[in-house]
C-alpha positions in Angstrom: -25.5 -193.6 39.0 -23.0 -194.2 41.9 -25.0 -191.8 44.1 -28.3 -193.4 43.2 -27.0 -196.9 44.1 -25.7 -195.6 47.4 -28.7 -193.4 48.3 -26.9 -190.1 48.4 -26.6 -186.8 46.7 -23.7 -184.5 45.9 -24.3 -180.8 46.2 -21.8 -178.6 44.5 -22.8 -175.1 45.6 -19.9 -173.2 44.2 -19.3 -171.4 47.5 -15.6 -171.8 47.8 -15.5 -175.0 49.7 -15.8 -178.6 48.5 -19.0 -180.4 47.6 -21.4 -181.6 50.2 -22.5 -185.3 50.3 -25.7 -186.1 52.0 -28.8 -188.3 52.1 -32.2 -188.4 53.7 -30.5 -189.8 56.9 -28.8 -186.5 57.4 -30.1 -183.2 58.8 -29.7 -180.2 56.6 -31.1 -176.7 57.3 -30.6 -173.1 56.4 -31.4 -169.5 56.9 -32.0 -166.7 54.5 -30.7 -163.5 56.1 -30.9 -159.8 55.0 -27.5 -158.4 54.0 -27.5 -156.2 57.1 -26.8 -159.4 59.2 -23.3 -160.4 59.9 -23.6 -163.9 58.5 -20.2 -164.8 59.9 -21.2 -164.0 63.5 -24.6 -165.5 62.9 -23.0 -168.8 61.7 -20.7 -169.0 64.8 -23.7 -168.4 67.1 -25.6 -171.3 65.5 -22.5 -173.5 65.6 -22.1 -172.8 69.3 -25.7 -173.7 69.9 -25.3 -177.0 67.9 -22.0 -177.9 69.7 -23.7 -177.3 73.1 -26.6 -179.5 72.1 -24.2 -182.3 71.1 -22.1 -181.8 74.3 -25.4 -182.1 76.3 -25.6 -185.7 74.9 -22.1 -186.5 76.1 -20.3 -185.9 72.7 -16.9 -184.2 72.6 -18.2 -181.5 70.2 -16.1 -178.5 69.3 -16.5 -175.7 66.8 -13.6 -175.6 64.3 -13.8 -172.9 61.7 -17.2 -173.3 60.1 -17.5 -176.9 61.1 -18.3 -179.0 64.2 -15.9 -181.8 65.1 -16.7 -184.7 67.4 -13.7 -186.5 68.8 -11.6 -184.5 66.2 -13.7 -185.6 63.2 -16.0 -183.5 61.1 -19.8 -184.2 61.7 -21.2 -180.8 60.6 -20.2 -178.5 57.8 -21.6 -175.1 57.0 -21.4 -172.4 54.4 -22.8 -169.0 53.6 -23.0 -167.3 50.3 -24.3 -163.9 49.3 -27.1 -164.1 46.7 -28.4 -160.8 45.6 -29.1 -158.7 48.7 -29.4 -161.7 51.0 -27.1 -164.2 52.6 -27.9 -167.9 52.5 -26.5 -169.8 55.5 -26.7 -173.6 55.5 -25.6 -176.5 57.6 -25.4 -180.3 57.0 -25.1 -182.7 59.9 -24.1 -186.3 59.1 -25.8 -189.3 60.6 -24.1 -191.7 58.1 -20.5 -192.3 57.2 -19.5 -191.0 53.8 -15.7 -191.5 54.1 -15.4 -194.2 51.5 -17.7 -192.3 49.1 -15.8 -189.1 49.5 -12.6 -191.0 48.8 -14.0 -192.3 45.6 -15.9 -189.2 44.4 -14.0 -186.3 45.8 -10.3 -187.4 46.5 -9.2 -183.7 46.6 -11.6 -183.1 49.5 -9.6 -185.6 51.6 -6.6 -183.4 51.6 -8.5 -181.4 54.3 -7.3 -181.9 57.8 -10.8 -182.6 58.9 -11.6 -186.3 58.8 -15.3 -187.0 58.0 -17.4 -188.7 60.5 -21.1 -188.9 61.7 -23.3 -188.7 64.8 -24.4 -192.1 66.0 -28.2 -192.2 66.1 -28.1 -194.3 69.3 -26.8 -191.1 71.0 -29.2 -188.6 69.4 -31.4 -189.2 66.3 -31.9 -186.8 63.5 -35.4 -186.0 64.6 -34.3 -185.3 68.2 -31.5 -183.0 67.0 -33.9 -181.2 64.7 -36.4 -180.7 67.5 -33.6 -179.4 69.8 -32.5 -176.9 67.1 -36.1 -175.7 66.6 -36.5 -175.3 70.4 -33.3 -173.4 70.7 -34.5 -170.8 68.1 -38.1 -170.6 69.3 -37.8 -170.5 73.1 -38.8 -167.2 74.6 -36.1 -164.9 75.9 -36.5 -163.5 79.4 
């Protein structure tokens, strides 16, 4: 009921980390990879691409573990999980602040050293970032 009133969803994916909180304002995407892929290295490559995209917009974006921090605050979280003979790798990029909701719904999550934040849409919109990500993965290599 609380989530419905605040237009958000909690995803508990049982992947070893805490739950993800998101809404239609946020950008979530994923990849399904064959088990031969090194999902760990794949994830870092994607995070590097994302951090570079955010830095190109003037944001102080840094990869920190499996997250991206802007000005020391978490704006993107990722996870990977083996399902059968495949890896599922997903990312969620926040364009809305969930700090007060996380405090209410997931107080244990706030014990993390990564303070939640979001990307201001006056710097880059969800659709602009989505288009940049698609372009980064579809541009022809020389």
